[in-house]
N, C-alpha and C positions, 0 to 999 in steps of 0.2 A: 401660598404654597406653590412650589415649582411643579410643572407638568412634565411627565415622561413622554417623549415622542413629540415635543413641541419646543419652540424657541422661548427662552426665558431670559430676563435681564436680572442677573444675580451679582451680589457683592463679593469681592475678593476678601477672604478672611486671613489667608496666609499664603506666602510664597516660599516654595521649597525647591530642592534640586530636581524634583520630579515635575514640577509645574505649579499652578496656582490652585488653591483649594477655595471652593465657592460655597456660600451659604445657601443651601437649597431648602431651608425650612424643615418641614417634617421628613424630607428625604435625607436630611443630614448634610454632611460635607461631601462635596463631589469634586473630583480632580479634573482640572483642565490641563491636559498634558502640555509640556513645554513647547511642542511644535505649534500649538494653537494660541499660546499666551501672547497678547499684543505687546509690542515693544514699549518700554518705559512705563509699564503699568505698576500699580502699587496697591497696598492694602486699602480697603474701603472703596476702591474704584469699582464701578459697575461695568459688566461686560455682557453682551448678548450672545447666548450660547444655545445649542441644541443638546438635549439630554437623551441618552439612550444607553443600552447595556452593551458592554464590549464582549469579546469572545469568551471571557470568563464569567459572564453574567454580572459584572460589576457596573454600577451606574457611573458613566463618565460624561464629560461635557466636550463639545467640539464647536469650533466656529465655522466648520464646513457646512454647506447647505445641502440637505437632501432634496430630492426632486419633489417630495411631498411630505406632509406631517401626518400625525395621527388624526383620524377623522376626516381625511381627504382622499379623493380618488386620484389615481395616476396610471398611466400606461407605462409599464416597466418591462425591461428585457430580462429573460431568464439567463443567469450566468452559469448555474450548475444545478444538477439534480442528484440527490442521494436518498438514502433510506428514510430520512426525516421529511423530505419534501423538496420543493423547488426553492432555489435561492435567487432572488431578483436584485439586479443592480439598481439601487435607489440613490446613488450619489455619495454614499459613505463607505468607509473602509470595510465595515461589516455589512454583508448583503442582507436583504430582507427575506425572512423565511415565510413561505406559503405552505403550511402543512397539507398533506394529501387530503385530509377531510375538509379543507377549505378551498379545494380546487374544483371549479365548475366542470372543467374537463382536464384531463391529464396534461400537465405543462411540459413543453419541450425546450431544450437548450437552444438559445438564439432567437426564440420567438418572443413577441411582445404580448402582454396581457393587461387588460384593465383590471385593477385591483383596488380594494378599499384597505387603507392602512388603519389598524386599530390596536388598542392596548388590551391584551388578554388579561382580564381581571384575576383569573386564577393563578397565572404564572407571572404576571406583571411584565411580560415580554411583548415587544412590538412585533406584530406579525401582519401578514396580508391575507386577503381573501378575494377570490374571483367570483364568489357567490354574491353577486351584486344585489340581487333582489332583496336579500334580508336586511340591507342597509337603506332601502328606499322607504320613505315615510308611508305608513298605511293609512294615515288620515287624509280626508279629501283636501285637495289643493285649493288655496284661496288666492287666485290670480284674476286679474282683469284683462280683457282683450287689449293688446297694445302694450302691456307691461314689458319693460326691458328686463331680461334675465340673463344669467350666465349659464352656459351649457357645456357639458362634457359629452362628446360623442361616444355612445355606448355600444353600438352594433348595427349591422346592416339587416334590413328586412326587405320583404318583397315590395313594400311601398316607398321605402326611403331609409332614413337612419333614425334609430332610437337615440335619445339624448337625455342626460340627467339634468334636471332643472334645479339650479341653486343648491346642488348637493342633496336634493330631497325627493324629487318626483321624476317619473318618466314622462317624456313627451315624444312627439314624432315630427320629423322633418320630411316632407315629401320630395321625391326625386325631381318632380317637375318644377320645384321652386328652389332648387339648390344650384347656385351659380359659382361655386368655388370647390376646390378639392377638399374632401373630408376624409378623416381616418379615425379609427377607434382611439380614444384618449385625447383627441384634439380639443382644446378649449376655445370656444367662440362665444361672442355675444349674440343673443337672439331676442325674439319677441314672441309674446303669446298671441297666436293667431285666433284660436277658438277654444273655448271651454265646452267640451261636448257633454251631452246629457248623460252619457254612460260613464262620465268621470275621466275620460281620456282627454289628453291635451294636444292640440295641434300647434306646431311651432313654425316660425318663419325667421330667416336670417336677416331680413331687412324690413324696416317699417314700410307701410303702405303710404301712398299719396305724397304730400309735401315732405313729411318726415323722411321718406325714402330718398328723395332727391337731396335733401340736406345731408343725410348720412354719406352719400356717394360723392358729393361735391369735392370734399377734401381729398378723397382718394384720386379723383380725376385730375385735380390740380397737381398732386404729387406725381402722378404718372407723366404729366406734361413736363414738369420740372426735371424728372429723371431722364427725359428724352429730348433735351435741348429745347424745351418749350413747344414741341410740335408732336402731333400724333396723326398718322395717316387714316385714322378711323373717321368715318363721316356717316351721313344719313343713308348712304347707299351700301354701306358695309353690311356683310351678312350677320345675322344674329349669332351664328356659331363663332365667327371671328371675334365679335365683341365679347361674347361670353368667355372665350378662351383667353383673351387678352386682359380683360378687366374684371371678369367674374360677375357681371350683371347682365340683365336682359337688355335687349335693344331699346325697349320702351323706357327703361330707367335711364339708359345712356342718353337718348334724345331729349328726355325731359330735363336732365341735368345740364346738358349743353345749352338748352334754351334758357334755363335759369341763370347760368353763368354769362350768357350773351347779354341778357337784360341788365346784369350788374356790371358789364363792361370788363369782365375778367378774362374773357377769351374772344377770339374773332375767327370767322370762317375764312379759310383760304382754299385755293384750288387743291383738291386732293386731301383735305384734312382740316384740323383745327389747331390754332396757335394760341399760346398763353400771352396775354397782354402784359 
């Protein structure tokens, strides 16, 4: 069965003046309008499409890509507000509705909000909600320290940034361990730093020890390549300059340079390092 609010690969069952009709199983036949029909397509050919309801609440297909699908989080900009709620730009012709009863705080035009996109089972409409907590798993998390996870930045706190772990749990990144610019809705890779006894989860954006150096090596080499093979950073550079330029601590920078020196990939020159 095809899923509303997600990408599906469906077969063309008929081609008309209006477009191609697709076999969506229990959802019936769904129109892919002419402007989205691939060139030289034919009956029985399969196409990858996104299914959603148009302005007349009819299910239609599109080859356009929304910024996120049903059951995903995304940071979206409010395009307009009316008596029904806020309408967010999510990359499709029809904006995404966030009803007033699904707004954590009143939404304003032009501002970005982190929302969860979901299918309203009662109306079968795709809508959004900024009441994020109700979509977070209530069951205890089962992670191990050091596990690699995917994060979505969820909000600023006095200690750092809250982040959604693998679309399921809340975790915390501490300000003192953040060496890159973050914003609400940004997707980053992180690691489990500590599973606390109270059930809360501490996160970190880079692995510790050897893994941390390996993670940064490629980034440092790319930085050198993008700057004609040379960087004026060295062991006497200030921690603030290294953090601002490369997004890591001075300790990680020095360890990585040492590791690359041993491998013969860089060399030390007066006033900086050079790629071999």
